[in-house]
Residue, then its C-alpha position, 0 to 999 in steps of 0.5 A: m527472705t520472706r515477710s508474711p503480713e497478716r491484717f487483723e479484724l480490728g477489735s478494741t478493749l480497755v487498757p487497764g490504767a491507760i491515760d485517756k490523754v493519749e490520742r493514738v499510739f502505735v506500738l511495734g512488737i518484735d519477737p526476734g529470730l534469725s530464721r523466724c522474726g515475728y512482728g505485731v502492731v497494736r494501736q492505742h486510741g484513747s483507752h482502747l487497744s486494737a491489733t492492726a497487723g502482724g507477720v513473720i520475717t524469714t530467712d533461709p538457713a542455707t544462706p551465709l550468715p552475713d547475708r541473712l543478717n543483711e536481709l533481715f535488717r533491710e526488712l526490719r528497717g522497711l517494716v519500721a518505715e512502713v508502720r512508723p510506730n511511736a515505739v518499738v518493743v523487742e524481747r530481751v533474751f534473759f536465758q536460753t539453754n541452747a547457745r546457738t539459738a541464744m546468739a541467733t536471737g541476740q543478733a536479730g534483737g540487735l538488728a531490730l534495736v538499730a532499725a528502731a533507733e535509726t528513726g528516733c522513736e522510743v525503744a524498749q525491751y522486756t523479758a519473757n517473764e515481764v511480758k507474762m506478768a503484764v499480759v497474764g498477771f503471772g510470770g510463769a504463764t504458758k505460751d497457750q495462756v499468753q496467746r489466749m490472753v493476747a486474743a482476749l485483750l485485743d478482742l480477736p476471735e482466736p489467738p493470733r497465728p503463728p505463735d511468733v505473731a502472738d509473742a510480738l503482740a504480747l510485747a506491744l501490750c506489755h509496753l502499753t500496759a507498763q507505759p503509764l507506770r513508768r511515766a508516773i514514776a518519772e514524774a515523781s522522780a522529777r518532782v523530788g530532784g532525781p531517782l527515789a532512793p530505797l527506803p532504809i529497812g530495819r532502822g529506827a526513826 
């Protein structure tokens, strides 16, 4: 088991639609995987964003599965304790052509959710398409486009490497971008006494 940390030169950029009353928020993004689990930390200070850390947790494929899962969980738990994030964001696997890869990704994602839930912090999940839409503005964006946009949004001199780190940072950015909208919806729902019902379509007044 190894965890390869990387510290980024801090940069900052305006968050579209951010709420300035948020003083300082740390979001830990996790790109789950059993062999390679990427992580990235994004700090929001007011309406500005910066990447503060990122890396990859690896496990040895030759190690028995229960031991690999145990090692990964210990590393994830330690990472969450070290970062002390306000929120942890884990990719939701929506579709995988390789069943074995999907199972391993799901197992790693489940461990990340548990490690986050133990601390009582906010936990969120997004699909790859949701992340692409939030970061690039296009659900069919390529990995290269996502990586270049992550670098631009975080004012980094080049796309984060390895790609696992860029994906994890993209997850954190997705959450910070979506957060104001979710808050506004929750407040609107509270004002009307519950979730808003869909408007009737094709009916007369």
